[in-house]
C-alpha positions as CSV (number, residue, x, y, z in Angstrom):
1,M,-18.0,13.1,15.9
2,K,-19.0,11.8,19.3
3,I,-19.0,8.0,20.0
4,N,-20.9,6.3,22.7
5,A,-18.4,4.2,24.5
6,S,-21.1,1.8,25.8
7,K,-21.6,0.6,22.2
8,M,-17.9,-0.2,21.5
9,A,-18.0,-3.8,22.6
10,T,-20.6,-5.0,20.2
11,P,-19.9,-8.1,18.0
12,I,-19.7,-8.0,14.3
13,E,-22.2,-5.6,12.7
14,E,-23.2,-5.1,9.1
15,K,-24.1,-2.0,7.2
16,V,-24.5,-1.1,3.6
17,D,-22.6,2.0,2.4
18,Q,-23.2,3.0,-1.2
19,N,-24.2,-0.6,-2.0
20,I,-21.0,-2.0,-0.5
21,K,-21.5,-4.3,2.5
22,I,-19.2,-3.4,5.4
23,R,-18.8,-5.5,8.5
24,S,-17.5,-3.9,11.6
25,G,-16.6,-4.9,15.2
26,M,-14.2,-4.4,18.0
27,V,-11.0,-6.5,18.3
28,T,-7.6,-6.0,19.9
29,V,-4.4,-5.7,17.8
30,S,-0.7,-6.1,18.6
31,D,2.6,-6.4,16.8
32,G,3.0,-9.9,18.3
33,K,5.2,-8.7,21.2
34,S,3.5,-5.7,22.9
35,K,0.2,-5.7,24.7
36,P,-2.8,-5.6,22.4
37,E,-4.9,-2.4,22.2
38,P,-8.6,-2.0,21.3
39,I,-9.1,-1.4,17.6
40,R,-12.2,-1.3,15.4
41,L,-12.0,-3.7,12.4
42,N,-13.9,-2.8,9.2
43,L,-14.3,-5.3,6.4
44,S,-15.5,-4.6,2.9
45,M,-15.2,-6.9,-0.1
46,E,-11.8,-5.4,-1.1
47,L,-10.3,-4.1,2.1
48,V,-9.6,-4.8,5.8
49,T,-9.3,-1.5,7.6
50,L,-8.2,-1.0,11.2
51,Q,-9.3,2.1,13.1
52,R,-8.2,3.6,16.4
53,L,-10.5,5.7,18.6
54,E,-8.7,9.0,19.2
55,V,-9.7,11.7,21.7
56,L,-9.6,15.2,20.3
57,T,-9.1,18.0,22.7
58,P,-10.9,21.3,21.8
59,S,-7.8,22.7,20.2
60,S,-6.8,19.6,18.2
61,A,-10.5,19.1,17.2
62,A,-10.6,22.6,15.8
63,A,-7.3,22.1,14.0
64,A,-8.6,18.9,12.5
65,S,-11.8,20.5,11.4
66,N,-9.8,23.3,9.8
67,G,-7.5,21.0,8.1
68,G,-4.6,21.9,10.4
69,P,-1.8,19.7,11.6
70,P,-2.1,17.7,14.9
71,A,-1.4,19.5,18.1
72,E,0.7,16.8,19.6
73,S,3.8,15.0,18.2
74,K,2.5,11.4,18.2
75,E,3.3,8.8,15.6
76,R,0.5,8.3,13.0
77,M,0.0,5.9,10.2
78,V,-1.4,7.3,7.0
79,Q,-2.2,5.3,3.8
80,I,-1.8,7.0,0.4
81,T,-3.1,5.6,-2.9
82,R,-0.6,6.7,-5.5
83,Q,-2.2,8.6,-8.4
84,K,-1.3,8.1,-12.1
85,V,-0.5,11.7,-12.4
86,G,1.5,13.3,-9.6
87,G,2.4,10.1,-7.7
88,L,2.2,10.6,-4.0
89,G,1.7,14.4,-4.4
90,L,4.4,15.5,-1.9
91,S,8.0,16.7,-1.7
92,I,10.5,16.0,1.1
93,K,13.6,17.7,2.6
94,G,16.2,16.6,5.1
95,G,18.1,13.3,5.3
96,A,20.8,11.5,7.3
97,E,23.6,13.4,5.5
98,H,22.2,16.6,7.1
99,K,21.5,14.9,10.5
100,L,17.8,15.7,9.9
101,P,14.7,13.5,9.6
102,I,12.9,13.2,6.3
103,L,10.4,16.0,6.5
104,I,7.4,16.6,4.2
105,S,8.2,20.1,2.8
106,R,5.3,20.4,0.3
107,I,1.9,18.9,-0.3
108,Y,0.4,19.4,-3.7
109,K,-3.2,20.5,-3.8
110,D,-5.8,17.9,-4.9
111,Q,-3.2,15.2,-5.3
112,A,-2.7,11.9,-3.4
113,A,-1.2,13.2,-0.1
114,D,-3.7,16.1,0.1
115,A,-6.6,13.8,-0.5
116,T,-5.8,11.9,2.7
117,G,-6.4,15.0,4.8
118,Q,-4.0,13.5,7.3
119,L,-0.6,14.7,6.1
120,F,1.0,18.1,6.7
121,V,4.0,20.2,6.0
122,G,6.3,19.5,8.9
123,D,5.5,15.8,9.2
124,A,8.7,13.6,9.6
125,I,8.4,10.3,7.7
126,I,9.6,7.6,10.0
127,K,8.6,4.4,8.1
128,V,7.5,3.6,4.6
129,N,5.4,0.4,4.5
130,G,6.7,-0.5,7.9
131,E,10.4,0.0,7.1
132,Y,12.4,2.6,8.9
133,I,13.9,5.4,6.8
134,T,15.2,7.5,9.6
135,A,18.8,6.7,8.8
136,C,18.4,7.2,5.0
137,P,20.1,9.9,3.0
138,H,17.7,12.2,1.1
139,D,18.2,10.6,-2.3
140,D,17.6,7.1,-0.9
141,A,14.4,8.3,0.8
142,V,13.2,9.7,-2.5
143,N,13.8,6.4,-4.3
144,I,12.1,4.4,-1.5
145,L,9.0,6.6,-1.8
146,R,9.1,6.4,-5.6
147,N,9.2,2.6,-5.6
148,A,7.0,1.9,-2.6
149,G,4.1,0.7,-4.7
150,D,0.6,2.0,-5.5
151,I,-0.6,1.8,-1.9
152,V,1.8,3.3,0.5
153,V,1.6,3.4,4.3
154,L,3.6,6.2,5.9
155,T,4.4,6.3,9.7
156,V,4.8,10.0,10.4
157,K,5.4,12.3,13.4
158,H,4.7,16.1,13.3
159,Y,7.2,18.8,14.2
160,R,5.2,22.0,14.5
161,A,8.2,24.2,14.9
162,A,9.7,23.0,11.7
163,T,6.7,24.0,9.7
164,P,7.4,27.8,9.4
165,F,10.9,27.1,8.0
166,L,9.5,24.8,5.3
167,Q,6.7,27.1,4.5
168,K,9.2,30.0,4.3
169,Q,11.0,28.0,1.6
170,L,7.8,27.6,-0.3
171,S,7.0,31.3,-0.2
172,K,10.5,31.9,-1.7
173,E,9.6,29.5,-4.4
174,T,12.8,27.6,-3.7
175,P,13.1,24.6,-6.0
176,D,12.2,21.3,-4.5
177,S,15.6,20.0,-5.5
178,D,17.4,22.6,-3.3
179,N,17.5,20.4,-0.3
180,D,20.9,21.7,1.1
181,A,19.7,25.3,1.4
182,T,16.6,24.3,3.4
183,C,18.5,22.0,5.6
184,A,21.1,24.6,6.4
185,E,18.5,27.1,7.5
186,L,16.6,24.5,9.4
187,K,19.7,23.4,11.4
188,A,20.5,27.0,12.2
189,D,17.8,27.0,14.9
190,E,17.7,23.8,17.0
191,G,14.3,24.9,18.3
192,W,12.6,23.1,15.4
193,K,12.9,19.9,17.4
194,S,10.4,21.1,20.0
195,S,7.1,19.7,18.8
196,T,5.3,21.3,21.7
197,S,6.5,24.9,21.2
198,N,3.9,27.6,21.0
199,S,1.2,25.2,22.1
200,R,-1.7,26.7,23.9
201,P,-3.0,25.5,27.3
202,I,-6.1,23.3,27.0
203,S,-9.1,23.9,29.1
204,V,-9.8,20.9,31.4
205,C,-13.5,21.9,31.5
206,S,-14.2,21.3,27.8
207,E,-15.7,18.0,26.8
208,P,-13.3,16.1,24.5
209,E,-14.5,14.7,21.2
210,K,-13.9,11.2,20.0
211,K,-13.2,10.1,16.4
212,W,-12.3,6.9,14.6
213,V,-9.1,7.3,12.7
214,D,-7.8,4.8,10.1
215,I,-4.5,3.2,11.1
216,V,-3.9,0.8,8.2
217,S,-5.8,-0.8,5.3
218,V,-4.9,-4.1,3.7
219,P,-6.1,-4.8,0.1
220,L,-7.6,-8.3,0.0
221,M,-6.8,-8.9,-3.7
222,M,-4.1,-11.7,-3.6
223,A,-3.8,-11.3,0.2
224,Y,-4.0,-14.2,2.7
225,V,-5.1,-14.7,6.3
226,T,-3.2,-16.9,8.7
227,R,-3.2,-17.9,12.4
228,Y,0.4,-19.1,12.4
229,I,3.3,-17.1,13.7
230,F,5.1,-15.9,10.6
231,G,7.7,-18.4,9.4
232,T,6.7,-21.1,11.9
233,D,4.2,-23.8,12.4
234,K,3.1,-22.4,15.8
235,L,-0.6,-21.6,15.9
236,R,-1.6,-18.3,17.6
237,P,-4.4,-18.9,20.2
238,N,-7.5,-16.7,19.5
239,A,-5.6,-14.6,16.9
240,F,-4.9,-14.2,13.2
241,E,-3.1,-11.8,10.8
242,V,-4.0,-10.6,7.3
243,R,-1.0,-10.0,5.0
244,G,-1.5,-8.1,1.7
245,L,0.4,-8.5,-1.5
246,N,2.0,-5.1,-1.1
247,G,3.6,-6.3,2.2
248,V,1.2,-4.4,4.4
249,S,0.0,-6.3,7.5
250,T,-2.9,-5.7,9.9
251,G,-0.7,-6.9,12.8
252,V,-1.9,-9.7,15.1
253,I,-5.7,-9.4,15.6
254,H,-6.9,-11.0,18.8
255,C,-10.5,-12.2,19.6
256,D,-11.2,-13.7,23.0
257,D,-14.6,-14.9,21.8
258,L,-13.9,-18.0,19.6
259,A,-17.3,-17.6,17.8
260,I,-16.4,-14.1,16.7
261,L,-12.9,-15.2,15.8
262,S,-14.4,-17.9,13.5
263,Q,-16.8,-15.4,12.0
264,W,-13.9,-13.0,11.1
265,L,-11.8,-15.8,9.6
266,K,-14.8,-16.9,7.5
267,Y,-15.8,-13.5,6.3
268,I,-12.2,-12.4,5.4
269,T,-11.3,-15.7,3.8
270,D,-14.6,-15.7,1.7
271,N,-13.7,-12.2,0.4
272,I,-10.2,-13.2,-0.5
273,V,-11.5,-16.4,-2.3
274,G,-14.1,-14.3,-4.2
275,L,-11.4,-11.9,-5.4
276,T,-9.1,-14.7,-6.3
277,H,-11.8,-16.4,-8.4
278,L,-12.4,-13.1,-10.2
279,Q,-8.7,-12.9,-11.0
280,M,-8.7,-16.6,-12.2
281,K,-11.6,-15.7,-14.4
282,L,-9.7,-12.9,-16.0
283,Y,-6.6,-15.1,-16.6
284,N,-8.6,-18.0,-18.0
285,R,-10.2,-15.9,-20.7
286,N,-6.9,-16.5,-22.6
287,F,-6.4,-20.2,-21.9
288,A,-7.8,-23.3,-23.6
289,V,-10.0,-25.5,-21.5
290,G,-7.2,-28.0,-20.7
291,E,-4.8,-25.2,-19.7
292,R,-7.0,-23.1,-17.4
293,I,-6.1,-22.2,-13.8
294,E,-8.1,-24.4,-11.4
295,Y,-6.6,-23.0,-8.2
296,M,-4.3,-20.3,-7.0
297,G,-3.5,-19.0,-3.5
298,W,-0.9,-18.8,-0.8
299,V,0.6,-21.8,1.0
300,N,3.5,-22.3,3.4
301,E,6.6,-24.2,2.2
302,G,9.0,-25.8,4.7
303,V,12.5,-24.5,4.5
304,I,15.2,-27.3,4.8
305,S,18.3,-26.1,6.7
306,T,20.9,-28.1,8.5
307,N,21.8,-25.1,10.6
308,L,18.4,-24.8,12.3
309,S,17.1,-27.1,15.0
310,W,13.5,-26.1,14.2
311,Q,11.3,-26.1,11.1
312,S,10.9,-22.8,9.4
313,Y,8.4,-21.8,6.6
314,K,8.1,-19.2,3.9
315,P,5.0,-18.1,2.1
316,R,4.7,-19.4,-1.5
317,F,2.1,-18.7,-4.2
318,L,0.6,-22.0,-5.5
319,V,-1.0,-22.3,-9.0
320,L,-2.7,-25.4,-10.4
321,K,-2.9,-24.8,-14.2
322,G,-3.9,-27.6,-16.5
323,T,-1.7,-30.6,-15.6
324,E,1.0,-28.3,-14.0
325,V,1.7,-27.4,-10.4
326,M,3.6,-24.2,-10.0
327,L,5.1,-22.4,-7.0
328,F,6.1,-18.7,-7.0
329,D,7.7,-16.4,-4.5
330,S,5.0,-13.9,-5.5
331,P,1.8,-14.1,-7.6
332,P,2.5,-15.3,-11.1
333,R,4.1,-13.2,-13.8
334,K,4.1,-13.8,-17.5
335,T,6.8,-13.4,-20.1
336,F,6.3,-13.1,-23.9
337,A,8.8,-13.5,-26.6
338,V,8.9,-10.1,-28.5
339,S,11.1,-8.2,-30.9
340,H,12.2,-4.7,-30.0
341,H,14.1,-2.6,-32.6
342,G,15.0,-5.8,-34.4
343,K,16.4,-7.5,-31.3
344,G,14.8,-10.5,-29.7
345,G,13.8,-10.2,-26.1
346,G,11.2,-11.1,-23.4
347,L,8.5,-8.7,-22.2
348,T,7.5,-9.6,-18.6
349,L,4.3,-8.6,-16.9
350,D,4.8,-8.8,-13.2
351,W,2.2,-7.9,-10.5
352,Q,4.6,-5.9,-8.4
353,N,7.2,-4.6,-11.0
354,G,4.9,-3.9,-13.9
355,F,6.4,-4.1,-17.5
356,S,10.0,-5.0,-18.1
357,L,11.9,-5.8,-21.3
358,A,15.0,-8.1,-21.1
359,E,17.4,-8.7,-24.0
360,G,20.4,-10.9,-24.6
361,A,21.6,-14.2,-23.2
362,D,22.0,-12.7,-19.7
363,A,18.5,-11.2,-19.8
364,T,19.6,-7.7,-19.2
365,I,16.7,-5.3,-18.3
366,V,16.5,-2.7,-21.1
367,W,13.6,-0.8,-19.7
368,Q,11.0,-1.1,-16.9
369,Y,7.7,0.7,-16.1
370,K,5.1,0.4,-13.4
371,F,1.5,-0.4,-14.3
372,S,0.6,3.1,-13.1
373,Q,2.9,4.6,-15.8
374,L,1.0,3.1,-18.7
375,R,-1.0,5.8,-20.4
376,G,-2.3,3.9,-23.4
377,S,-1.6,1.3,-26.0
378,S,-2.3,0.6,-29.7
379,D,-1.9,-2.3,-32.0
380,D,-2.4,-3.4,-35.6
381,G,-4.4,-6.5,-34.7
382,K,-1.7,-8.8,-36.0
383,S,1.7,-8.5,-34.3
384,K,2.7,-4.9,-33.7
385,L,2.1,-3.2,-30.4
386,K,2.8,0.3,-29.1
387,L,2.9,0.9,-25.3
388,H,2.8,4.6,-24.1
389,F,4.4,5.2,-20.7
390,Q,4.8,8.4,-18.7
391,D,8.1,9.2,-17.1
392,H,7.6,10.0,-13.4
393,E,10.1,12.8,-13.3
394,T,9.8,14.6,-16.7
395,R,6.1,13.7,-17.3
396,A,7.0,13.0,-20.9
397,I,5.3,10.2,-22.8
398,E,7.7,7.5,-24.0
399,T,6.5,5.0,-26.6
400,K,7.8,1.5,-26.9
401,E,7.2,-0.4,-30.1
402,L,7.2,-4.2,-30.0
403,E,6.4,-7.1,-32.2
404,C,4.8,-10.3,-30.8
405,Q,3.6,-13.3,-32.7
406,V,1.0,-14.1,-30.0
407,L,-0.3,-10.5,-29.8
408,Q,-3.8,-11.5,-28.7
409,S,-2.4,-13.6,-25.8
410,L,-0.2,-10.6,-24.7
411,L,-3.2,-8.2,-24.9
412,F,-5.4,-10.5,-22.8
413,C,-2.7,-10.9,-20.2
414,M,-2.2,-7.2,-20.0
415,H,-5.9,-6.7,-19.5
416,A,-6.0,-9.3,-16.7
417,F,-3.0,-7.8,-14.9
418,L,-4.3,-4.2,-15.2
419,T,-7.8,-5.1,-14.2
420,A,-6.6,-6.9,-11.0
421,K,-4.2,-4.0,-10.2
422,V,-6.9,-1.4,-10.5
423,A,-9.4,-3.6,-8.6
424,S,-7.0,-3.9,-5.7
425,V,-7.0,-0.1,-5.1
426,D,-10.4,0.9,-6.5
427,P,-13.4,-0.9,-4.7
428,A,-16.0,0.5,-7.1
429,F,-14.2,-1.1,-10.1
430,L,-15.0,-4.7,-9.1
431,S,-18.8,-4.4,-9.2
432,S,-18.5,-3.2,-12.9
433,I,-16.9,-6.4,-14.1
434,Q,-18.0,-9.2,-11.8
435,Q,-21.0,-10.0,-14.0
436,T,-19.0,-10.2,-17.2
């Protein structure tokens, strides 16, 4: 795809893509410390997506069109939406105990990683949702990936010469768990570290292609936009940041034109408010008129500390419900009194952690499942409820039987949480329920 550079500096544009309005325009983005770089910002009702213009040489363009790995070893950011079946759809080898990076050793066809078209065998995973894992042992890296949430942003770097070793293991049908054997063979030849080995010379006469590549996407459901430097009351001049519920951030978005800055702030804020009102509507289906949620959203709470000579702040989630004012470290969760195998306990529905059952005076967690693991439920319409979860590793279905005296309230709350969770990762889902 060729892009006319003369059209890159246009202000905010609008287009309709499959009945979804998308606003687009050029901004500059930084991490708050380094020099900002030109980036294209795309805004839909549910997502803020940042894109970088990449120049593809003839060889790398051909590789991209053929689904091949990148020709150069540059860090890339790739977003994966975890699937209910198959998870992230990849396997890893390596780890700090072997003095090797965490390398993608297998990508399962038609699963989440494969669907991105941007991940390859031989990619080293440097960060997961912005957190470095380069010093992690293999098992720790597996757990980090497994618990990284439904939308995962990987920072990766490709090692072309490592790919043959990993593919050789696949051809041997070596079990994914046999990490030690692969690492031993990989370390036997230090040449794998050369990411430019076997590269072919590029003709300087060929005209390069340009392509917009997604860097990061931030879901707007339960997100917030701020102009303040995180944790302070210092306002950024001509800049703002969008932070998602899953911890993903756009970075600092700069706009020299104050009119365009104001437009972006309004458009993004309006979308967040719209999604929040939808979520409130789902919650309020189960509340009496005097107990309904009138407002919920992020605020900054001052942190009192005698050890600091300056005022610091932390984000808090504020809810006005009936006559109550409630503050949360994360969006609200709900706990119901239930009976499990004859023992009393509390079933908690939490946006980030999913379902968890606690028992005893010390509220010991008996079991916990992500929303993505729920495969179905059934009830008797009175008090008995069965929840069917799928184990990530064995793929077996595990059924949990509960009794709850306020079963309808529990079912309504489950519906609200599941609807919001799906809506945050499935843009088409919202349009189907906004009129209900």
